MDAnalysis code that builds the backbone (N, CA, C; Angstrom):
import MDAnalysis as mda
import numpy as np

u = mda.Universe.empty(324, n_residues=108, atom_resindex=np.repeat(np.arange(108), 3), trajectory=True)
u.add_TopologyAttr("name", ["N", "CA", "C"] * 108)
u.add_TopologyAttr("resid", np.arange(1, 109))
u.add_TopologyAttr("resname", ["MET", "ASN", "PRO", "MET", "ARG", "ILE", "SER", "THR", "LEU", "ALA", "VAL", "CYS", "ALA", "VAL", "LEU", "VAL", "ALA", "PHE", "THR", "ALA", "PRO", "SER", "ARG", "ALA", "GLN", "THR", "PRO", "ALA", "ALA", "ALA", "PRO", "LYS", "LYS", "GLY", "SER", "GLY", "ALA", "CYS", "ALA", "GLN", "ILE", "THR", "ALA", "ALA", "CYS", "SER", "LYS", "ALA", "GLY", "PHE", "ILE", "PRO", "GLY", "ASP", "TYR", "LYS", "THR", "GLY", "ASN", "GLY", "LEU", "HIS", "ALA", "ASP", "CYS", "ILE", "ASP", "PRO", "ILE", "MET", "GLY", "GLY", "THR", "PRO", "PRO", "PRO", "HIS", "LYS", "THR", "LYS", "LEU", "THR", "LEU", "PRO", "GLN", "VAL", "SER", "PRO", "ALA", "LEU", "VAL", "ALA", "ALA", "CYS", "LYS", "ALA", "GLN", "GLN", "PRO", "GLY", "PHE", "GLY", "GLN", "PRO", "LYS", "PRO", "PRO", "LYS"])
u.atoms.positions = np.array([
    [-9.135, -44.794, 25.622],
    [-7.966, -44.046, 25.245],
    [-7.169, -43.697, 26.504],
    [-5.912, -43.669, 26.376],
    [-4.998, -43.385, 27.480],
    [-5.144, -41.910, 27.900],
    [-5.320, -41.596, 29.224],
    [-5.465, -40.212, 29.684],
    [-4.253, -39.345, 29.329],
    [-3.073, -39.931, 29.320],
    [-1.871, -39.169, 28.980],
    [-1.907, -38.718, 27.523],
    [-2.419, -39.590, 26.665],
    [-2.507, -39.269, 25.247],
    [-3.527, -38.153, 25.024],
    [-4.632, -38.185, 25.743],
    [-5.646, -37.141, 25.629],
    [-5.058, -35.799, 26.055],
    [-4.307, -35.766, 27.142],
    [-3.688, -34.528, 27.619],
    [-2.697, -33.990, 26.602],
    [-1.928, -34.865, 26.003],
    [-0.946, -34.455, 25.002],
    [-1.652, -33.856, 23.783],
    [-2.723, -34.498, 23.345],
    [-3.478, -33.968, 22.212],
    [-4.101, -32.616, 22.544],
    [-4.595, -32.458, 23.746],
    [-5.200, -31.190, 24.144],
    [-4.158, -30.077, 24.166],
    [-2.983, -30.364, 24.690],
    [-1.907, -29.368, 24.734],
    [-1.489, -28.989, 23.312],
    [-1.359, -29.968, 22.456],
    [-0.994, -29.688, 21.064],
    [-2.047, -28.822, 20.373],
    [-3.315, -29.114, 20.594],
    [-4.390, -28.326, 19.989],
    [-4.350, -26.885, 20.459],
    [-4.093, -26.678, 21.743],
    [-4.010, -25.325, 22.286],
    [-2.816, -24.584, 21.685],
    [-1.682, -25.254, 21.594],
    [-0.491, -24.623, 21.013],
    [-0.718, -24.223, 19.561],
    [-1.346, -25.084, 18.794],
    [-1.628, -24.771, 17.398],
    [-2.564, -23.570, 17.305],
    [-3.573, -23.531, 18.156],
    [-4.526, -22.428, 18.126],
    [-3.860, -21.091, 18.450],
    [-2.929, -21.091, 19.388],
    [-2.283, -19.843, 19.780],
    [-1.161, -19.417, 18.844],
    [-0.585, -20.336, 18.112],
    [0.521, -19.974, 17.228],
    [0.082, -19.746, 15.793],
    [-1.134, -20.107, 15.440],
    [-1.627, -19.883, 14.081],
    [-1.831, -18.384, 13.867],
    [-1.453, -17.864, 12.688],
    [-1.629, -16.428, 12.449],
    [-3.107, -16.068, 12.348],
    [-3.426, -14.917, 12.850],
    [-4.807, -14.443, 12.724],
    [-4.996, -13.872, 11.333],
    [-6.218, -13.555, 10.957],
    [-6.481, -12.976, 9.643],
    [-5.770, -11.641, 9.463],
    [-5.645, -10.890, 10.522],
    [-4.995, -9.580, 10.438],
    [-3.499, -9.708, 10.177],
    [-2.922, -10.864, 10.450],
    [-1.499, -11.041, 10.269],
    [-1.143, -11.729, 8.967],
    [-2.105, -12.136, 8.182],
    [-1.814, -12.851, 6.952],
    [-1.208, -11.894, 5.932],
    [-0.421, -12.417, 4.980],
    [0.200, -11.554, 3.984],
    [-0.811, -10.783, 3.136],
    [-2.032, -11.272, 3.002],
    [-3.020, -10.587, 2.182],
    [-3.586, -9.341, 2.855],
    [-3.314, -9.172, 4.140],
    [-3.830, -8.001, 4.849],
    [-3.192, -6.736, 4.296],
    [-3.952, -5.678, 4.245],
    [-3.443, -4.403, 3.744],
    [-2.387, -3.859, 4.680],
    [-1.332, -3.264, 4.110],
    [-0.317, -2.694, 4.984],
    [-0.876, -1.522, 5.770],
    [-0.285, -1.294, 6.939],
    [-0.732, -0.182, 7.764],
    [-0.497, 1.130, 7.036],
    [-1.395, 2.063, 7.242],
    [-1.248, 3.368, 6.629],
    [0.045, 4.001, 7.141],
    [0.813, 4.542, 6.237],
    [2.049, 5.178, 6.639],
    [3.262, 4.265, 6.555],
    [3.071, 3.019, 6.090],
    [4.202, 2.113, 5.979],
    [4.276, 1.567, 4.566],
    [5.445, 1.172, 4.156],
    [5.612, 0.515, 2.877],
    [5.938, 1.452, 1.729],
    [6.069, 0.833, 0.563],
    [6.493, 1.548, -0.639],
    [5.484, 2.609, -1.076],
    [4.197, 2.304, -0.985],
    [3.176, 3.270, -1.415],
    [3.195, 4.515, -0.526],
    [3.444, 4.315, 0.749],
    [3.534, 5.456, 1.665],
    [4.757, 6.307, 1.337],
    [5.837, 5.674, 0.894],
    [7.032, 6.424, 0.512],
    [6.770, 7.272, -0.726],
    [6.010, 6.738, -1.668],
    [5.668, 7.495, -2.875],
    [4.763, 8.667, -2.500],
    [3.783, 8.427, -1.642],
    [2.893, 9.491, -1.182],
    [3.694, 10.581, -0.469],
    [4.627, 10.172, 0.372],
    [5.455, 11.136, 1.101],
    [6.318, 11.956, 0.145],
    [6.868, 11.319, -0.890],
    [7.694, 12.042, -1.865],
    [6.856, 13.085, -2.610],
    [5.628, 12.729, -2.962],
    [4.747, 13.682, -3.652],
    [4.366, 14.833, -2.719],
    [4.079, 14.519, -1.474],
    [3.740, 15.570, -0.500],
    [4.918, 16.510, -0.293],
    [6.105, 15.943, -0.187],
    [7.311, 16.744, 0.014],
    [7.577, 17.650, -1.191],
    [7.190, 17.207, -2.378],
    [7.372, 18.002, -3.594],
    [6.335, 19.122, -3.709],
    [5.345, 19.140, -2.805],
    [4.370, 20.216, -2.798],
    [2.984, 19.857, -3.278],
    [2.763, 18.610, -3.634],
    [1.438, 18.194, -4.084],
    [0.511, 18.067, -2.875],
    [-0.741, 18.450, -3.073],
    [-1.702, 18.551, -1.976],
    [-2.926, 17.677, -2.274],
    [-3.434, 16.937, -1.272],
    [-4.646, 16.140, -1.502],
    [-5.808, 17.023, -1.959],
    [-6.450, 16.610, -3.040],
    [-7.642, 17.297, -3.524],
    [-7.395, 18.565, -4.313],
    [-6.152, 18.931, -4.590],
    [-5.853, 20.184, -5.292],
    [-5.643, 19.957, -6.788],
    [-6.380, 19.015, -7.371],
    [-6.172, 18.662, -8.769],
    [-6.610, 19.754, -9.737],
    [-7.525, 20.628, -9.335],
    [-8.017, 21.671, -10.247],
    [-6.935, 22.691, -10.584],
    [-5.988, 22.899, -9.680],
    [-4.917, 23.863, -9.931],
    [-3.641, 23.190, -10.434],
    [-3.650, 21.870, -10.563],
    [-2.481, 21.154, -11.055],
    [-1.529, 20.707, -9.969],
    [-1.938, 20.804, -8.730],
    [-1.087, 20.402, -7.611],
    [-1.679, 19.233, -6.836],
    [-2.566, 18.473, -7.445],
    [-3.252, 17.380, -6.755],
    [-2.326, 16.218, -6.435],
    [-2.391, 15.750, -5.212],
    [-1.523, 14.662, -4.759],
    [-1.688, 13.420, -5.623],
    [-2.919, 12.980, -5.807],
    [-3.142, 11.750, -6.571],
    [-3.151, 11.993, -8.076],
    [-4.017, 12.875, -8.547],
    [-4.192, 13.059, -9.985],
    [-2.939, 13.579, -10.681],
    [-2.200, 14.450, -10.025],
    [-1.072, 15.099, -10.681],
    [0.290, 14.515, -10.322],
    [0.365, 13.680, -9.289],
    [1.664, 13.116, -8.891],
    [1.636, 11.588, -8.802],
    [0.813, 11.050, -7.919],
    [0.825, 9.596, -7.703],
    [0.371, 8.840, -8.946],
    [-0.727, 9.248, -9.557],
    [-1.236, 8.526, -10.733],
    [-0.203, 8.485, -11.868],
    [0.439, 9.626, -12.233],
    [1.458, 9.551, -13.293],
    [2.665, 8.678, -12.910],
    [3.098, 8.750, -11.659],
    [4.243, 7.930, -11.232],
    [3.893, 6.454, -11.334],
    [2.737, 6.081, -10.810],
    [2.349, 4.669, -10.807],
    [2.034, 4.164, -12.210],
    [1.504, 5.035, -13.065],
    [1.153, 4.631, -14.422],
    [2.297, 4.737, -15.407],
    [3.416, 5.357, -14.988],
    [4.543, 5.535, -15.899],
    [4.232, 6.507, -17.017],
    [3.364, 7.467, -16.733],
    [2.971, 8.451, -17.743],
    [3.471, 9.835, -17.341],
    [3.557, 10.750, -18.293],
    [3.950, 12.114, -17.922],
    [2.827, 12.772, -17.123],
    [3.179, 13.781, -16.333],
    [2.137, 14.473, -15.566],
    [1.217, 15.243, -16.507],
    [-0.002, 15.547, -16.058],
    [-0.903, 16.347, -16.889],
    [-0.269, 17.710, -17.210],
    [-0.658, 18.298, -18.323],
    [-0.080, 19.576, -18.763],
    [-0.307, 20.692, -17.755],
    [-1.382, 20.616, -16.999],
    [-1.690, 21.683, -16.051],
    [-0.821, 21.637, -14.798],
    [-0.069, 20.537, -14.611],
    [0.748, 20.390, -13.410],
    [1.836, 21.449, -13.387],
    [1.913, 22.162, -12.272],
    [2.885, 23.239, -12.126],
    [4.135, 22.799, -11.377],
    [4.054, 21.685, -10.682],
    [5.174, 21.194, -9.889],
    [5.907, 20.081, -10.629],
    [7.150, 19.879, -10.267],
    [7.949, 18.805, -10.852],
    [7.720, 17.522, -10.066],
    [7.524, 16.426, -10.795],
    [7.350, 15.137, -10.129],
    [8.644, 14.750, -9.408],
    [8.522, 14.155, -8.223],
    [9.722, 13.697, -7.528],
    [10.311, 12.478, -8.230],
    [11.603, 12.269, -8.040],
    [12.260, 11.090, -8.588],
    [11.919, 9.891, -7.705],
    [11.314, 8.889, -8.299],
    [10.940, 7.667, -7.582],
    [11.507, 6.489, -8.371],
    [12.203, 5.617, -7.691],
    [12.839, 4.490, -8.389],
    [11.789, 3.511, -8.906],
    [12.069, 2.889, -10.052],
    [11.153, 1.872, -10.578],
    [10.959, 0.709, -9.601],
    [11.989, 0.407, -8.808],
    [11.861, -0.676, -7.833],
    [10.833, -0.323, -6.761],
    [10.789, 0.944, -6.364],
    [9.811, 1.378, -5.367],
    [8.396, 1.304, -5.946],
    [8.239, 1.688, -7.203],
    [6.932, 1.599, -7.860],
    [6.493, 0.136, -7.946],
    [7.411, -0.744, -8.315],
    [7.079, -2.173, -8.410],
    [6.696, -2.738, -7.042],
    [7.412, -2.329, -6.005],
    [7.090, -2.805, -4.661],
    [5.712, -2.313, -4.231],
    [5.388, -1.083, -4.562],
    [4.068, -0.533, -4.227],
    [2.971, -1.291, -4.972],
    [3.195, -1.561, -6.246],
    [2.190, -2.303, -7.028],
    [1.981, -3.705, -6.456],
    [3.046, -4.294, -5.931],
    [2.910, -5.622, -5.326],
    [2.131, -5.556, -4.024],
    [2.318, -4.472, -3.255],
    [1.618, -4.313, -1.981],
    [0.154, -3.946, -2.191],
    [-0.095, -2.996, -3.077],
    [-1.452, -2.475, -3.299],
    [-1.662, -2.300, -4.804],
    [-2.124, -3.330, -5.514],
    [-2.250, -3.262, -6.968],
    [-3.111, -2.111, -7.488],
    [-4.088, -1.656, -6.737],
    [-4.960, -0.572, -7.207],
    [-4.470, 0.815, -6.850],
    [-3.350, 0.927, -6.137],
    [-2.849, 2.227, -5.710],
    [-2.389, 3.037, -6.909],
    [-2.838, 4.279, -6.977],
    [-2.436, 5.158, -8.072],
    [-3.164, 4.907, -9.370],
    [-4.199, 4.110, -9.330],
    [-5.003, 3.871, -10.522],
    [-6.187, 4.821, -10.499],
    [-6.355, 5.605, -11.557],
    [-7.489, 6.541, -11.577],
    [-8.815, 5.799, -11.374],
    [-9.693, 6.428, -10.636],
    [-11.009, 5.835, -10.402],
    [-11.865, 6.034, -11.652],
    [-12.613, 5.000, -12.049],
    [-13.458, 5.135, -13.247],
    [-14.553, 6.176, -13.024],
    [-14.904, 6.899, -14.072],
    [-15.983, 7.892, -13.928],
    [-17.304, 7.212, -13.604],
    [-18.138, 7.907, -12.856],
    [-19.450, 7.339, -12.462],
    [-20.483, 7.600, -13.520],
])
């Protein structure tokens, strides 16, 4: 084989290796915390006064705000705060990014 051809193939192989996306950069990778549509929904619920883990008093971030918004259901009767206005497009974008976001966890 011609030495020039071997060098060209080696350079091409190196270029392909360095330009190929890593697993962390693939579209299937989870978005960084704090970015994207789901983070905007979480921020809107937090701004409205919902608190992580405060579901017993009706102010729970997930159970009383995020879950109803993502599920398209009314908030639980015990909820004392008003749900923030979130566009359907933002909900759809969040579902596309993280399909399980805002889905109640099954009982154990």
